[in-house]
C-alpha positions in Angstrom: 97.3 88.4 107.1 96.4 91.5 105.2 93.4 93.5 106.6 92.6 94.9 103.2 89.4 93.5 101.6 90.1 91.8 98.3 88.8 93.8 95.4 85.5 92.1 94.3 84.6 94.4 91.4 86.0 97.3 89.4 85.1 100.6 91.0 82.0 102.1 89.4 82.6 103.6 86.0 79.2 104.1 84.3 80.4 106.7 81.9 76.9 108.1 81.3 78.1 111.3 79.8 80.6 109.7 77.4 78.0 107.2 76.1 75.4 109.9 75.5 77.9 112.1 73.8 78.9 109.2 71.5 75.2 108.7 70.7 74.6 112.3 70.0 77.5 112.4 67.5 75.9 109.6 65.4 72.3 110.3 66.2 72.0 114.2 66.5 68.2 114.1 66.8 68.1 111.3 69.3 67.3 113.1 72.4 64.5 115.2 70.9 62.1 112.4 70.0 59.2 111.3 72.1 60.5 107.7 72.8 64.1 109.0 73.2 63.0 111.8 75.5 61.3 109.4 77.8 64.3 107.1 77.8 66.5 110.0 78.7 64.3 110.9 81.7 64.6 107.4 83.0 68.4 107.3 82.4 68.8 110.6 84.4 67.1 108.9 87.4 69.2 105.7 87.0 66.2 103.6 85.9 68.1 101.7 83.2 65.8 98.7 83.0 62.8 100.9 82.3 64.8 103.0 79.8 65.7 99.8 78.0 62.1 98.8 77.8 61.1 102.2 76.4 63.9 101.9 73.7 62.8 98.3 72.9 59.2 99.5 72.5 60.4 102.2 70.1 62.3 99.6 68.0 59.1 97.5 67.9 57.1 100.5 66.6 59.6 102.2 64.3 62.3 99.6 63.6 66.0 99.1 64.8 67.2 102.2 62.9 65.0 104.5 65.0 67.1 104.0 68.2 70.8 104.1 69.0 71.9 100.5 69.4 74.8 101.6 71.5 72.5 103.3 74.0 70.1 100.4 74.2 73.1 98.0 74.7 74.3 100.2 77.5 71.0 100.4 79.3 70.6 96.6 79.0 74.1 96.2 80.4 73.4 98.3 83.4 70.0 96.6 84.0 71.9 93.2 84.2 70.4 91.8 80.9 73.8 90.9 79.6 72.9 88.4 76.9 70.5 90.9 75.3 73.0 93.7 75.9 75.7 91.7 74.0 73.4 91.2 71.0 72.9 95.0 70.6 76.5 95.8 71.5 77.6 93.6 68.6 75.2 95.4 66.3 76.5 98.8 67.6 80.1 97.7 66.7 79.0 96.6 63.3 77.1 99.8 62.8 80.1 102.0 64.0 83.3 100.0 63.7 85.4 103.0 64.5 83.5 104.0 67.6 85.8 103.2 70.6 82.9 103.4 73.0 81.0 100.7 71.2 84.1 98.4 71.6 84.5 99.4 75.2 80.8 98.6 76.0 81.1 95.2 74.2 84.2 94.5 76.3 82.4 95.3 79.6 79.5 93.0 78.7 81.7 90.1 77.7 83.6 90.5 80.9 80.3 90.3 82.9 79.5 87.1 81.0 82.8 85.6 82.0 84.4 85.8 78.6 87.5 87.7 79.7 89.7 86.8 76.6 87.1 88.2 74.2 86.6 91.2 76.4 90.3 91.9 76.4 90.4 91.7 72.6 87.5 94.1 72.3 89.0 96.5 74.7 92.4 96.4 72.9 90.5 97.5 69.8 89.1 100.5 71.7 92.7 101.3 72.8 93.8 101.2 69.2 91.1 103.7 68.2 91.8 106.0 71.2 95.4 105.3 72.4 95.4 108.2 74.8 92.5 106.9 76.9 93.9 105.9 80.3 90.7 104.3 81.5 90.9 101.7 78.7 94.4 100.7 79.8 93.3 100.5 83.4 90.4 98.3 82.6 92.7 96.0 80.7 94.9 95.8 83.8 91.8 95.0 85.9 90.6 92.2 83.6 93.8 90.3 84.2 95.0 91.5 87.6 94.5 87.9 89.0 95.5 85.6 86.2 98.3 87.7 84.5 101.9 88.1 85.6 102.2 91.1 87.9 104.9 92.7 85.6 102.4 92.9 82.7 99.6 94.2 84.9 101.9 96.8 86.4 102.9 98.0 82.9 99.3 98.5 81.9 98.6 100.3 85.2 101.6 102.6 84.6 100.4 103.3 81.0 97.0 104.2 82.4 98.3 106.6 85.0 100.6 108.2 82.4 97.6 108.9 80.2 95.2 109.9 82.9 97.2 111.3 85.9 94.2 113.4 87.1 91.6 110.7 86.9 90.4 109.6 90.4 88.9 106.3 89.1 92.2 105.4 87.5 94.1 105.9 90.7 91.5 104.1 92.8 91.6 101.1 90.5 95.4 101.1 90.5 95.3 101.1 94.3 93.1 98.1 94.4 95.3 96.2 91.9 98.5 97.0 93.9 96.6 96.1 97.1 95.7 92.6 95.7 99.4 92.0 94.8 100.5 93.1 98.3 102.2 96.3 97.1 100.7 98.1 100.0 102.9 101.2 99.9 102.0 101.8 96.2 98.3 101.1 96.9 98.3 103.6 99.8 99.8 106.3 97.5 97.2 105.8 94.8 94.3 105.8 97.3 95.6 109.1 98.8 95.8 110.6 95.3 92.3 109.3 94.4 91.0 110.9 97.5 92.7 114.2 96.7 91.0 114.2 93.2 87.6 113.1 94.5 87.3 113.9 98.3 83.6 112.8 98.4 84.2 109.2 97.2 83.3 107.0 100.2 84.7 103.9 98.5 88.1 105.4 98.2 88.0 106.4 101.9 87.0 102.9 102.9 89.9 101.4 100.9 92.3 104.0 102.4 91.1 103.0 105.9 91.8 99.3 105.1 95.3 99.9 103.7 96.2 102.1 106.7 95.5 99.3 109.1 97.2 96.8 106.8 100.3 98.9 107.0 100.2 99.1 110.8 98.8 102.6 111.1 95.9 101.3 113.2 94.6 104.5 114.7 94.8 106.4 111.3 92.7 103.7 109.7 90.1 104.0 112.5 90.1 107.8 112.1 89.5 107.6 108.3 86.7 105.1 108.7 85.1 107.2 111.4 85.3 110.4 109.3 83.6 108.5 106.4 80.9 107.2 108.7 80.3 110.6 110.2 80.0 112.2 106.8 77.6 109.5 105.6 75.1 109.4 108.5 76.7 110.3 111.8 79.3 108.3 113.6 76.9 107.1 116.4 74.3 105.7 113.9 76.9 103.9 111.8 78.7 102.5 114.9 75.5 100.6 115.8 74.4 99.8 112.3 75.7 96.2 112.5 72.9 95.0 114.8 70.4 94.3 111.9 72.2 91.1 110.9 73.7 92.5 107.7 77.2 93.1 106.7 79.1 95.1 109.4 80.1 98.6 108.4 83.7 99.3 108.0 83.9 101.5 111.1 82.8 98.6 113.2 85.4 96.3 111.6 88.3 98.7 112.1 87.4 99.3 115.7 87.6 95.6 116.4 90.8 95.2 114.4 92.5 98.0 116.5 92.8 96.0 119.7 93.1 92.6 117.8 96.2 93.8 115.9 97.9 94.9 119.1 97.3 91.4 120.4 99.0 90.0 117.3 102.1 92.2 117.8 102.5 90.9 121.4 102.3 87.4 120.0 105.0 88.2 117.5 107.2 89.5 120.3 106.6 86.4 122.5 107.5 84.2 119.5 110.8 86.0 118.9 111.6 86.2 122.6 111.0 82.5 123.2 113.3 81.5 120.4 116.1 83.9 121.4 116.0 82.8 125.0 116.1 79.2 123.9 119.2 79.8 121.8 120.9 82.4 124.1 119.8 81.8 127.7 120.2 84.9 129.8 120.7 85.2 133.6 117.9 86.7 135.7 119.2 90.3 136.2 119.7 90.8 132.4 116.4 89.0 131.5 114.5 91.1 134.1 115.8 94.3 132.5 114.9 93.0 129.0 111.4 92.0 130.2 110.7 95.3 131.8 111.9 97.3 128.8 109.8 95.2 126.4 106.6 95.6 128.5 107.2 99.3 128.9 107.9 99.7 125.2 104.7 97.9 124.3 102.4 99.8 126.6 103.9 103.2 125.8 103.1 102.7 122.1 99.7 101.2 122.9 98.7 104.2 125.0 100.1 106.6 122.3 98.0 104.8 119.7 94.9 105.0 121.9 95.4 108.7 122.5 95.7 109.2 118.7 92.1 108.1 118.3 89.3 110.7 118.4 87.6 110.8 121.7 84.4 109.3 120.2 86.4 106.4 118.8 87.9 105.7 122.2 84.5 105.5 123.7 83.3 103.3 120.8 86.1 100.8 121.5 84.3 99.9 124.7 80.8 100.7 123.5 77.8 98.3 123.6 78.6 95.1 121.8 82.4 95.7 121.8 83.2 95.6 125.5 83.6 91.8 125.5 85.9 91.9 122.5 88.0 94.6 123.9 88.2 93.0 127.4 89.0 89.6 125.9 91.8 91.1 123.8 93.2 92.9 126.7 93.2 89.8 128.9 94.9 87.8 126.2 97.6 90.5 125.8 98.2 90.6 129.6 98.4 86.8 129.6 101.0 86.8 126.8 103.1 89.5 128.5 103.0 87.5 131.7 104.2 84.4 129.9 107.0 86.4 128.3 108.1 87.4 131.8 108.1 83.8 133.0 110.1 82.7 130.0 112.8 85.3 130.9 112.7 84.7 134.6 112.8 80.9 134.6 115.5 78.8 133.0 113.4 76.7 130.7 114.8 73.6 129.2 114.4 72.7 125.5 111.2 70.7 126.0 109.6 73.6 127.9 110.6 76.1 125.2 109.0 73.8 122.7 105.8 73.6 124.7 105.8 77.4 125.0 106.3 77.7 121.2 103.3 75.4 120.6 101.2 77.6 122.9 102.2 80.7 121.0 101.5 79.1 117.6 98.1 78.0 118.9 97.4 81.6 120.0 98.4 82.8 116.6 96.1 80.3 114.9 93.2 81.7 117.0 94.3 85.2 116.2 94.2 84.4 112.4 90.8 82.7 112.6 89.2 85.6 114.5 90.9 88.2 112.3 89.3 86.6 109.3 85.9 86.6 111.1 86.3 90.3 112.0 87.1 91.2 108.3 84.2 89.1 107.0 86.6 86.8 105.1 87.0 83.1 104.6 89.5 81.5 106.9 90.9 79.3 104.2 91.0 79.8 100.5 90.0 82.7 98.3 86.9 84.7 99.0 84.1 83.5 96.7 83.5 87.0 95.2 87.1 87.6 94.1 
């Protein structure tokens, strides 16, 4: 099971500067008015609902022509008044049919209302008006990354990256799309590039930590999550932030995954070893050497991975609230390794091998269930917010 969280929403792309520039082109005196000036102050402090109310009051006093309909639609959209936003976005398109930003905004609102086909049509119109805008292509890919054939989605992603190779948002969204389609190597590369372009984006760092653990680089994933947590509010504070009953921070999740994924790997080894010994029984001297080599191989890499963690992360692995999880995982690992030794030492018959196989499958089912719980995902079926 992939450790990566399914992308629930497109990475933030509010495009305040672009919308205001588009407004200024058509409404050169917009920002200077009393009503408009107050709306601008509210927009600068991200109070979009209040800004929309100010603009609506201006329309009530001076009429629809006194205010940019594009800006009002945008403020309504960001304040979650999508039906009202759509009405004014349609007016903005009718007022400025060659304004790509008006079509772009209408597409975003339609998508929020669940009208993906209409949103796609509106965004294609924006693409026709500005064919070099990589973000428009990336949003088209995002609209259909679940229900569209991967080949078509990949084509849109590649067109977006070709047009906007230095855009962190484009690379971040590309990474999430590839991650959803299990192209983890490509997703990893785009997350790394997005982080190079925008080193302060915590969302990119979180996704990078997830994909590192998905690709088996467990300690690297913990390190990235810890660095993000430390930059945000201090590693110690974030490490204990899950006790308020809310969603667990990523640093907490990746710490628990670290030992749990090692347990999964020993389960995989036991499964393969049981089947091989069933088909090709080996005499005790040979099987003893194989068992010793496997155990040594496992613990050498386990210790190396542990040493690769920052010292504070090693302490956090057995910190308050995590000792039981770590000890339980370690006990399970030792139990499986012991069972592997018994399989190689004893000459099991077919029925005993079958019983051992059933135990391993049961262990793997428990691993899957708890892995889903650690990641905050549903055990069966798609997550409700995807």
